[in-house]
C-alpha positions, 0 to 999 in steps of 0.5 A: 703800134702796128699789128701784122696779119697774113690773111688766108689768101696770102695777102699781108695786112699791117694796121696801126690805130691812131685814135686821135685822127678823124680819118683812116688811110688805106693803101694797097701796095704791089711789088710791081714797077718798071724794074720788073717789066720787059723792055718792050713793055717799059711803062706798063706798071704805070699804065696799069695804075692809070687804068684802075681808075677807068672803070670796073665791072660795076662802076664807071670811072665817073662813078668812082670819082663821084662816090669818093667826092660824095664822102669828101674822100681822097683817092690816088695812086703812084708807081715807082721803079719797084712798087705801085700803091693805090690808096684812099683816105676817108673819114672813119665812118666811111671805111666800108665805102672806101674798102668797097671801092678800093677792092673793086678797083683792085680786083675787077677793073675792066681795062677797056680797050677804048679807055686804054686808047684815051689813057695812052694819049694822057700818058704821052702828054705826061711824058711830053711834060716831063721831057720839058723839065731837064731837072727831072730828066737828069735824074732818070739819066743817072739811073741809066748811067749807073745801071746800064741795060738793067731794067732798073735804069728804065723810066717809070713812065715808059716811052712813046714807043713802048706805050704803043704796044700796050693793049687789053691783053698785055695789061691783063697778062701783066696784072695776072702775073704781078698782082697776085696776093703773095705780091701785095701788102695792105696798110690801114692807118688811122681811127678804126675799130681794131676788133673788126678790121681784120674781118672787114679786110677779109670781107673785101679782099678775100679773092684768091689770086695766086701765081709764081713770084717774079724772079730777076735774071740778074742783079743790077751792077753799078757802072761809072758811065756818063750820059750827056744830053744836049738841050738848049737851056739857060742852065746846066743840070748835073747828077753824080752817083756813087754806089750806095746801100740797099733797102733795109741795109743796117747802115741806112741811118749812117748814110742818112747822117752823111747825106744831111752833112754833105747836101741833104739839108740847108745847113749842109756843107754843099748848100752853105759853101756852094749856094750861100757863100759862093752863089754858084747855084740856085739848087744843090743837094744830095739824096740816097736811093734805096732799092732791093739789093742795091742803091745809089747816093746821088748829087744834083746841081743846077747852074749857069755854064760859066760857073761849071769850072768853079762849081766842080772844083768846089764839089770835089774839094768838099767830097774829097775832104769829107771822104778822107777826114770824115765828120767830127763826133760833135758834127755827128751828134748834131746830125743825129739830132736833126735826123730824129727831128726829121723822122718825128715830124715826117711820121706825123703824116699818115701818108708818110707812115703808110709809105714806111710800113708798105715798103718795109713789108713789100721788101721784107724789111723790119717794120719800124716803130719810132722807138726802133728808129730812135735806137738805130739813130742813137747807135750811129757811131764814127765807126759806122759812119766810116764804114759807109764812107769807105763804101762810097769811096769804093766808087772810085769814079761816079756815074755822071748825067749832064744836060745843057747847051753842051758843045764839047761833052768830053771836056766836061766829063773829063773835068768832072772825073779829074775833080771827083777822084 
């Protein structure tokens, strides 16, 4: 069971003892991602994440790596559209070392200009690698199609152009405005002394760093736009997007059941019909995207050009039948059981548990125990399923992103729209 504390400096702490483990995982969660950037500095959240590993006032980049390696620990970070997380996993006996390194990186990174120049080249190579993967790009493009000019549509990595304007001053200014204690949550999970953990966190994360919380000028609105990109590839890659649910919405678990039934599992209707029975694709799946105040429900398919007409016809039939008839009670019961199993096995991992607690706290959603999740899944009814289906149906035309060797984009977009009415 987790415990939540607010420290004197405004930083929020959530900790959960798991005594059966030999290790402890500490995560620093910051509400800073591409959604909160200025367009000319798109990618600065991700750039800043890289720079935390490039040296502090008392440690070089190599010393950070050496100290973690010496105790057999793991340290890493990731950035999304709405948050950044820096985390470390070590044996329980090395908790103090981990906290010292993590707090040093968080509060006292140098953002050295020479390191910035080198890291800019590293991130450009990361963008180049990403551009070589159309299956990855098509997911970024669906955000652009669905959210238009809102910053939620922009890539987490930024662009080669925006990276050029990032220097010590821009990184430091962004850090000072976003990495304030009121914008940060700390998670600790694993085998640690419960009586001393708050004292330890206060010792290492005690600095005052306050400011004005970020406020968006406008909330994102869903658009049924289409984006087509020509790329000389063997396969076509397609995403379709419906307006979904925001993070923390009470109907989240009903949408998860819908996802599992439509395309979120190997027993789903899309997978069984389109891949297993007809062999039209190698990969087809659906997935929900939850953001603060908004969300998407997306479909992806990768396929040969000659299969397009049959594929989009079958997808349209499956979606239209599902939206108009809904699932049976027996099907819902089966999907609820599957969802429970997925959650139970997923939360065996401290990293998964850390993600759930960290994101919930950042976005002021209720922190969820396994018992709470089970009750929510049990409460899913045909009525709640139909409520979410009606929400999806309100997107009369999905947003579309399509990549491939496309010579007449209007023809493809027209066929998709005609089949997905």
